[in-house]
N, C-alpha and C positions, 0 to 999 in steps of 0.2 A: 516511549516504549519502543523497544527494538524487535525487529522481525528478521528472520532468516528466510531467504528465497529458496523454495523447494523445486519449483518448475520455472523454466524460462518464461519471461513475460513477453508474449507475442500477441497476435490479434485476439484469440479466444480468451486467454487468461487476462489480458489487459482489459478487455470488455467486461469480464466478470468482476474485476477489481473496481473499475469505474462505476458499474451498475450498483455494486455493493455500497460504495462511497456515496453515491447519489441518493441513497435512502436516508441519509442523515442531514439535518439542516445546518449543522456547524461546518466550518471550513476544516478540511482534513489535509494536512501537509505531509508529504513523503520526502525524506531527506536522504540523499546518498552522496557522500563526499561533499563537494561544494554545490551540488544541485539541490534545489528545493522546488517541488512542484505541487500543484493542487491535485489531489487524488481523484477529483471529478473530471479531470481533463485527460481524454484519451491520448491526445498528442503528447502531453506532458509525461504520462505514464510510459508510453512507447519510447520517448526520448531518453528515459533513464536506462534503457537496454538492460534490464535486470536479468541476471543469470543465476543459476543455482549456487548456493553457498554464500552469496553476497548478503550483507547486512544493511538494512535500512532502518531509519528512525521514523516513527509516526507521531505526529502531534496534532492537536486540535485547538481551535481558538478558545474552547472552554476548559482546556487542560486535561480532559478525561477521555482518552481514545479507547478505553477498555471495551466498550460494546462493539465498536467498529473492528477492533483487533480480533475479538472473539469470532465475529462473522467471517473475516477473511481467513482466519485459521481453519474454520470449518470447510472452506472451499478446497483446502489441500495445497494452496499456492504458497503459503507461508507457514512458519512455525515461530512461536515465541522464543526470544532469547533472553535469558535472565541476566 
């Protein structure tokens, strides 16, 4: 599932993203270009240096990232891309 970044991912927004991901038992991966990071890793999220209008892909080890995606969209950091 693809998401569009609405706010730059710095300390506060990265922390919100990691805390949201940490609520889920499955592995959540964020992909940007050739980078693939664990969404539960603050350093990994910061390393992506996400900026508004960039597109990332979200995957989980169970193949169903919908509930996680819904939660991060509610934070206002991302929006779904069809």
